[in-house]
PANUGU-401972 format. One record per residue (C-alpha): residue number from 0; x, y, z. Coordinates in steps of 0.5 Angstrom, whole numbers, plus 500, padded with zeros to 3 digits. Each point is the difference from the previous one (the first is absolute). Example, Ala and Ser with C-alpha at 12.3 -4.5 7.8 and 13.67 -1.06 7.14 Angstrom:
+------+-----+-----+-----+
: resi :  c1 :  c2 :  c3 :
+------+-----+-----+-----+
:    0 : 525 : 491 : 516 :
:    1 : 502 : 507 : 498 :
+------+-----+-----+-----+
//
This chain:
+------+-----+-----+-----+
: resi :  c1 :  c2 :  c3 :
+------+-----+-----+-----+
:    0 : 591 : 107 : 448 :
:    1 : 502 : 504 : 495 :
:    2 : 494 : 498 : 496 :
:    3 : 495 : 501 : 507 :
:    4 : 504 : 507 : 501 :
:    5 : 498 : 502 : 493 :
:    6 : 493 : 498 : 501 :
:    7 : 499 : 503 : 507 :
:    8 : 504 : 506 : 500 :
:    9 : 506 : 503 : 502 :
:   10 : 499 : 497 : 507 :
:   11 : 502 : 493 : 502 :
:   12 : 495 : 494 : 499 :
:   13 : 496 : 498 : 506 :
:   14 : 503 : 495 : 504 :
:   15 : 495 : 494 : 499 :
:   16 : 501 : 501 : 492 :
:   17 : 507 : 500 : 501 :
:   18 : 500 : 493 : 504 :
:   19 : 495 : 497 : 495 :
:   20 : 505 : 502 : 494 :
:   21 : 505 : 497 : 504 :
:   22 : 497 : 493 : 502 :
:   23 : 498 : 500 : 492 :
:   24 : 507 : 501 : 498 :
:   25 : 502 : 495 : 505 :
:   26 : 495 : 494 : 497 :
:   27 : 502 : 502 : 493 :
:   28 : 507 : 499 : 502 :
:   29 : 498 : 493 : 504 :
:   30 : 497 : 498 : 494 :
:   31 : 506 : 501 : 495 :
:   32 : 504 : 497 : 505 :
:   33 : 496 : 494 : 500 :
:   34 : 499 : 500 : 492 :
:   35 : 508 : 500 : 499 :
:   36 : 501 : 494 : 506 :
:   37 : 496 : 496 : 496 :
:   38 : 503 : 502 : 493 :
:   39 : 507 : 498 : 503 :
:   40 : 497 : 493 : 503 :
:   41 : 497 : 499 : 493 :
:   42 : 507 : 502 : 496 :
:   43 : 504 : 495 : 505 :
:   44 : 495 : 494 : 500 :
:   45 : 501 : 501 : 492 :
:   46 : 508 : 501 : 500 :
:   47 : 500 : 493 : 504 :
:   48 : 495 : 496 : 496 :
:   49 : 506 : 502 : 494 :
:   50 : 496 : 505 : 496 :
:   51 : 504 : 505 : 496 :
:   52 : 501 : 507 : 502 :
:   53 : 497 : 502 : 493 :
:   54 : 494 : 496 : 501 :
:   55 : 499 : 503 : 507 :
:   56 : 500 : 507 : 498 :
:   57 : 495 : 499 : 494 :
:   58 : 495 : 496 : 504 :
:   59 : 501 : 506 : 506 :
:   60 : 500 : 506 : 496 :
:   61 : 493 : 503 : 499 :
:   62 : 495 : 500 : 494 :
:   63 : 496 : 505 : 497 :
:   64 : 495 : 497 : 496 :
:   65 : 497 : 505 : 494 :
:   66 : 494 : 499 : 496 :
:   67 : 496 : 504 : 495 :
:   68 : 492 : 502 : 500 :
:   69 : 499 : 503 : 493 :
:   70 : 493 : 500 : 497 :
:   71 : 501 : 505 : 495 :
:   72 : 500 : 507 : 500 :
:   73 : 495 : 503 : 495 :
:   74 : 495 : 497 : 504 :
:   75 : 498 : 494 : 504 :
:   76 : 502 : 493 : 498 :
:   77 : 495 : 496 : 496 :
:   78 : 496 : 495 : 505 :
:   79 : 504 : 494 : 498 :
:   80 : 507 : 503 : 500 :
:   81 : 498 : 503 : 508 :
:   82 : 497 : 493 : 501 :
:   83 : 507 : 497 : 499 :
:   84 : 504 : 506 : 503 :
:   85 : 496 : 499 : 506 :
:   86 : 502 : 492 : 500 :
:   87 : 507 : 502 : 499 :
:   88 : 501 : 504 : 505 :
:   89 : 497 : 496 : 505 :
:   90 : 504 : 494 : 498 :
:   91 : 507 : 505 : 501 :
:   92 : 497 : 502 : 507 :
:   93 : 500 : 493 : 502 :
:   94 : 506 : 498 : 497 :
:   95 : 504 : 506 : 504 :
:   96 : 496 : 498 : 506 :
:   97 : 503 : 493 : 500 :
:   98 : 507 : 502 : 497 :
:   99 : 502 : 506 : 505 :
:  100 : 504 : 497 : 506 :
:  101 : 503 : 506 : 503 :
:  102 : 497 : 505 : 504 :
:  103 : 504 : 505 : 495 :
:  104 : 497 : 498 : 494 :
:  105 : 495 : 505 : 497 :
:  106 : 496 : 501 : 493 :
:  107 : 499 : 505 : 495 :
:  108 : 495 : 501 : 496 :
:  109 : 500 : 504 : 494 :
:  110 : 493 : 503 : 498 :
:  111 : 497 : 502 : 493 :
:  112 : 493 : 502 : 500 :
:  113 : 494 : 504 : 499 :
:  114 : 495 : 496 : 504 :
:  115 : 494 : 496 : 499 :
:  116 : 495 : 496 : 503 :
:  117 : 499 : 501 : 508 :
:  118 : 500 : 492 : 501 :
:  119 : 506 : 499 : 495 :
:  120 : 504 : 505 : 504 :
:  121 : 498 : 499 : 507 :
:  122 : 502 : 493 : 499 :
:  123 : 507 : 502 : 497 :
:  124 : 501 : 505 : 506 :
:  125 : 498 : 494 : 505 :
:  126 : 505 : 496 : 497 :
:  127 : 506 : 505 : 501 :
:  128 : 497 : 501 : 507 :
:  129 : 502 : 492 : 501 :
:  130 : 507 : 502 : 500 :
:  131 : 500 : 505 : 505 :
:  132 : 496 : 496 : 505 :
:  133 : 506 : 494 : 499 :
:  134 : 505 : 506 : 502 :
:  135 : 503 : 501 : 494 :
:  136 : 502 : 507 : 498 :
:  137 : 496 : 502 : 493 :
:  138 : 502 : 507 : 496 :
:  139 : 495 : 502 : 494 :
:  140 : 504 : 503 : 494 :
:  141 : 496 : 504 : 495 :
:  142 : 504 : 502 : 494 :
:  143 : 494 : 503 : 496 :
:  144 : 493 : 499 : 503 :
:  145 : 496 : 497 : 506 :
:  146 : 493 : 503 : 500 :
:  147 : 494 : 499 : 504 :
:  148 : 501 : 492 : 501 :
:  149 : 507 : 500 : 498 :
:  150 : 501 : 505 : 506 :
:  151 : 496 : 495 : 504 :
:  152 : 505 : 495 : 499 :
:  153 : 506 : 505 : 501 :
:  154 : 498 : 502 : 507 :
:  155 : 499 : 493 : 502 :
:  156 : 508 : 500 : 500 :
:  157 : 504 : 503 : 506 :
:  158 : 503 : 505 : 496 :
:  159 : 498 : 503 : 492 :
:  160 : 506 : 502 : 496 :
:  161 : 498 : 504 : 494 :
:  162 : 503 : 504 : 494 :
:  163 : 499 : 508 : 500 :
:  164 : 495 : 500 : 494 :
:  165 : 497 : 494 : 501 :
:  166 : 492 : 500 : 502 :
:  167 : 498 : 498 : 506 :
:  168 : 493 : 501 : 504 :
:  169 : 493 : 500 : 497 :
:  170 : 497 : 497 : 507 :
:  171 : 493 : 500 : 497 :
:  172 : 495 : 495 : 497 :
:  173 : 496 : 501 : 494 :
:  174 : 494 : 497 : 497 :
:  175 : 496 : 501 : 493 :
:  176 : 495 : 497 : 495 :
:  177 : 496 : 502 : 494 :
:  178 : 493 : 501 : 501 :
:  179 : 496 : 498 : 494 :
:  180 : 493 : 501 : 503 :
:  181 : 498 : 506 : 496 :
:  182 : 502 : 496 : 493 :
:  183 : 496 : 494 : 502 :
:  184 : 493 : 505 : 502 :
:  185 : 501 : 503 : 494 :
:  186 : 500 : 494 : 496 :
:  187 : 493 : 497 : 505 :
:  188 : 505 : 494 : 503 :
:  189 : 499 : 498 : 507 :
:  190 : 506 : 498 : 504 :
:  191 : 497 : 494 : 505 :
:  192 : 505 : 499 : 506 :
:  193 : 498 : 496 : 506 :
:  194 : 504 : 500 : 506 :
:  195 : 500 : 497 : 507 :
:  196 : 502 : 505 : 506 :
:  197 : 499 : 507 : 499 :
:  198 : 508 : 502 : 498 :
:  199 : 501 : 494 : 496 :
:  200 : 501 : 506 : 494 :
:  201 : 501 : 507 : 501 :
:  202 : 502 : 503 : 494 :
:  203 : 498 : 496 : 494 :
:  204 : 502 : 502 : 493 :
:  205 : 493 : 499 : 496 :
:  206 : 496 : 503 : 506 :
:  207 : 498 : 506 : 502 :
:  208 : 504 : 502 : 506 :
:  209 : 496 : 503 : 506 :
:  210 : 504 : 505 : 505 :
:  211 : 499 : 494 : 505 :
:  212 : 504 : 496 : 496 :
:  213 : 505 : 505 : 498 :
:  214 : 501 : 502 : 508 :
:  215 : 501 : 493 : 501 :
:  216 : 505 : 499 : 495 :
:  217 : 504 : 506 : 503 :
:  218 : 499 : 497 : 506 :
:  219 : 504 : 493 : 498 :
:  220 : 505 : 504 : 497 :
:  221 : 501 : 504 : 506 :
:  222 : 500 : 494 : 504 :
:  223 : 506 : 497 : 496 :
:  224 : 504 : 507 : 500 :
:  225 : 500 : 500 : 507 :
:  226 : 503 : 493 : 500 :
:  227 : 505 : 502 : 496 :
:  228 : 502 : 507 : 504 :
:  229 : 499 : 495 : 506 :
:  230 : 506 : 495 : 497 :
:  231 : 504 : 506 : 499 :
:  232 : 500 : 503 : 506 :
:  233 : 501 : 493 : 504 :
:  234 : 507 : 499 : 496 :
:  235 : 501 : 507 : 500 :
:  236 : 498 : 503 : 507 :
:  237 : 504 : 507 : 499 :
:  238 : 496 : 501 : 494 :
:  239 : 494 : 506 : 500 :
:  240 : 496 : 495 : 495 :
:  241 : 495 : 505 : 499 :
:  242 : 504 : 505 : 497 :
:  243 : 503 : 495 : 495 :
:  244 : 494 : 495 : 499 :
:  245 : 496 : 505 : 495 :
:  246 : 501 : 495 : 493 :
:  247 : 506 : 505 : 499 :
:  248 : 507 : 497 : 496 :
:  249 : 506 : 504 : 503 :
:  250 : 507 : 500 : 497 :
:  251 : 505 : 495 : 504 :
:  252 : 503 : 507 : 503 :
:  253 : 494 : 502 : 502 :
:  254 : 498 : 494 : 502 :
:  255 : 506 : 500 : 506 :
:  256 : 498 : 506 : 502 :
:  257 : 493 : 498 : 501 :
:  258 : 502 : 494 : 504 :
:  259 : 498 : 495 : 494 :
:  260 : 508 : 498 : 499 :
:  261 : 506 : 499 : 505 :
:  262 : 505 : 501 : 495 :
:  263 : 502 : 502 : 493 :
:  264 : 504 : 495 : 495 :
:  265 : 499 : 495 : 495 :
:  266 : 500 : 493 : 501 :
:  267 : 507 : 499 : 497 :
:  268 : 503 : 504 : 505 :
:  269 : 496 : 497 : 506 :
:  270 : 502 : 493 : 498 :
:  271 : 507 : 502 : 499 :
:  272 : 501 : 502 : 507 :
:  273 : 497 : 494 : 502 :
:  274 : 505 : 496 : 496 :
:  275 : 506 : 502 : 505 :
:  276 : 497 : 497 : 506 :
:  277 : 496 : 494 : 497 :
:  278 : 498 : 495 : 494 :
:  279 : 495 : 504 : 495 :
:  280 : 496 : 494 : 498 :
:  281 : 494 : 501 : 494 :
:  282 : 494 : 496 : 501 :
:  283 : 495 : 499 : 494 :
:  284 : 496 : 494 : 498 :
:  285 : 502 : 497 : 494 :
:  286 : 495 : 499 : 494 :
:  287 : 497 : 493 : 499 :
:  288 : 502 : 496 : 494 :
:  289 : 495 : 499 : 495 :
:  290 : 499 : 497 : 493 :
:  291 : 499 : 505 : 495 :
:  292 : 493 : 498 : 499 :
:  293 : 498 : 500 : 507 :
:  294 : 503 : 507 : 501 :
:  295 : 496 : 503 : 494 :
:  296 : 494 : 497 : 502 :
:  297 : 501 : 502 : 507 :
:  298 : 501 : 507 : 499 :
:  299 : 494 : 501 : 495 :
:  300 : 496 : 497 : 505 :
:  301 : 503 : 505 : 506 :
:  302 : 500 : 505 : 495 :
:  303 : 492 : 499 : 499 :
:  304 : 498 : 499 : 507 :
:  305 : 505 : 507 : 502 :
:  306 : 496 : 504 : 494 :
:  307 : 493 : 497 : 502 :
:  308 : 502 : 502 : 508 :
:  309 : 503 : 506 : 498 :
:  310 : 494 : 502 : 496 :
:  311 : 495 : 498 : 505 :
:  312 : 503 : 504 : 506 :
:  313 : 500 : 506 : 496 :
:  314 : 493 : 499 : 498 :
:  315 : 497 : 499 : 507 :
:  316 : 505 : 504 : 504 :
:  317 : 499 : 493 : 505 :
:  318 : 506 : 502 : 504 :
:  319 : 504 : 506 : 503 :
:  320 : 507 : 501 : 498 :
:  321 : 507 : 503 : 503 :
:  322 : 502 : 502 : 493 :
:  323 : 503 : 507 : 499 :
:  324 : 496 : 504 : 494 :
:  325 : 505 : 505 : 500 :
:  326 : 503 : 502 : 493 :
:  327 : 507 : 501 : 503 :
:  328 : 500 : 492 : 500 :
:  329 : 498 : 499 : 493 :
+------+-----+-----+-----+
//
């Protein structure tokens, strides 16, 4: 009632609002009472079955599952490393969903990322949303960087916590490619490319770009940006997205003022608080055991594949990325 008075002015809130508020509080109280009754029945059944009190307390105590998503601060992860990161993230989320039993269980993800490819970070954000869709409260902690695709992941959480000097935001999209058409023309080399579909290829590194192709490429990048903005707006509906979706990176303190962050703190402080009320469990994927020869061979193959994929992507500009190019991050 006090909050309503502050919102509406000094006068008393309208009767319909007070009635609705009273009904909501009554329903909340009813649900709490039912939950407590159910918990008491579970405890009584366990005691009658001979279970020790310490065992019951350990089983019923809420759990906070903690996991990391760090793909490197100096730049986006290499393709083979990002593939492994995404596979681990999917498996971690699946494990948490199968392990969390209490409605009071929750999860914390510690994010450190300047962003990367649209498809990678769209998938990563979708994995985090799986937790929320099943009713788990998710907190995203940013100790250093959550920019562009990294922020796409962070905004999927119920709340975002960042340190004052962390780098947050960069809600934008970029794509780039070198163009060698003038070099080929100078050496009288023809580049022949055959496609089916008018826009199978918009910008090509070896062909001279037309204004129509440039406009289409800009349209494609803008479409991804609008989708990015739409997701941020959906998850943080009180945010003025147009004001912050300029591609700029903000310090954590300013990001909170602009509505991108809910609170300023380190992930350590957040976990210390959760430890008082729950068991904090670190979740990670153990590396597979391999023989030295196999590990060496697989490492070289993955490095070669990653180098080729990275070179081809940079050479062709074949995909848009949600990656911050702000010099403050590097």
